[in-house]
C-alpha positions as CSV (number, residue, x, y, z in Angstrom):
1,M,-138.5,-41.7,-30.3
2,T,-142.2,-40.6,-29.8
3,A,-144.8,-40.3,-32.5
4,R,-144.7,-36.6,-32.0
5,A,-141.0,-36.4,-32.5
6,D,-141.3,-38.6,-35.6
7,A,-143.9,-36.2,-37.0
8,R,-141.6,-33.2,-36.4
9,S,-138.6,-34.8,-38.0
10,A,-140.6,-35.9,-41.1
11,P,-140.3,-33.6,-44.0
12,I,-143.1,-31.0,-44.4
13,R,-145.0,-31.9,-47.6
14,S,-145.9,-28.9,-49.7
15,P,-147.1,-28.3,-53.2
16,F,-144.3,-25.8,-53.4
17,A,-140.8,-27.2,-53.4
18,L,-138.3,-25.7,-50.9
19,P,-134.6,-25.6,-51.6
20,A,-132.6,-28.3,-49.9
21,R,-130.7,-25.7,-48.0
22,L,-132.6,-22.7,-46.5
23,P,-131.0,-19.4,-45.3
24,A,-130.6,-19.4,-41.6
25,S,-133.5,-17.1,-40.9
26,L,-135.9,-19.3,-42.9
27,A,-134.5,-22.5,-41.4
28,R,-135.4,-21.1,-37.9
29,V,-138.9,-20.3,-39.0
30,R,-139.3,-23.8,-40.5
31,A,-138.0,-25.4,-37.3
32,Y,-140.3,-23.3,-35.2
33,W,-143.3,-24.2,-37.4
34,S,-142.4,-28.0,-37.2
35,G,-142.1,-27.8,-33.5
36,L,-145.6,-26.5,-33.1
37,L,-147.2,-29.6,-34.7
38,R,-149.5,-31.6,-32.5
39,G,-150.1,-35.3,-33.0
40,E,-150.9,-36.1,-36.7
41,A,-151.7,-32.5,-37.6
42,R,-150.1,-31.4,-40.9
43,I,-150.0,-27.7,-39.8
44,P,-149.9,-26.1,-36.4
45,F,-153.1,-24.8,-34.7
46,W,-153.6,-21.1,-35.2
47,D,-153.4,-20.3,-31.5
48,D,-150.0,-22.0,-31.2
49,L,-148.2,-19.6,-33.5
50,K,-146.7,-16.6,-31.6
51,P,-144.8,-14.3,-34.0
52,T,-143.1,-12.6,-31.0
53,E,-141.2,-15.9,-30.5
54,L,-139.5,-15.2,-33.8
55,P,-138.3,-11.7,-33.3
56,D,-135.8,-11.5,-36.2
57,P,-138.1,-12.5,-39.0
58,A,-141.3,-11.2,-37.4
59,E,-141.0,-7.9,-39.3
60,R,-141.0,-9.8,-42.6
61,L,-143.8,-12.3,-41.9
62,L,-147.2,-12.2,-43.6
63,L,-149.8,-14.5,-42.0
64,I,-153.0,-15.1,-43.9
65,D,-156.1,-16.9,-42.4
66,V,-157.8,-19.2,-44.9
67,F,-161.4,-20.2,-44.5
68,E,-163.0,-23.1,-46.4
69,R,-166.8,-22.5,-46.5
70,P,-167.1,-20.1,-48.1
71,T,-163.6,-19.8,-49.4
72,R,-162.1,-16.6,-48.2
73,F,-158.8,-15.1,-46.9
74,R,-158.0,-12.6,-44.2
75,F,-154.7,-10.9,-43.5
76,N,-153.9,-11.8,-39.9
77,S,-150.5,-10.2,-39.4
78,V,-148.4,-8.1,-41.7
79,G,-144.8,-7.3,-40.6
80,K,-143.6,-3.7,-40.9
81,E,-141.1,-4.6,-43.6
82,V,-143.8,-6.2,-45.7
83,A,-146.2,-3.3,-45.2
84,C,-143.6,-0.8,-46.4
85,E,-142.9,-2.5,-49.7
């Protein structure tokens, strides 16, 4: 197994605990996210993420860009179902 494959199969560490079993739609998003990791990166690069590759949940996704210096946030993508609520 390659180092990249090991990194993909390793659990994603998060300050927010995820349930042991995710609904199928969220499991697909998590598998997609893990598959985008490069090398030792803990998160995918911003330009690797293509919401159109996840057509089912794309309408329910909310992507926020986070900048460190100065700390600021920007809505990158808001799915139609999120915007309507």
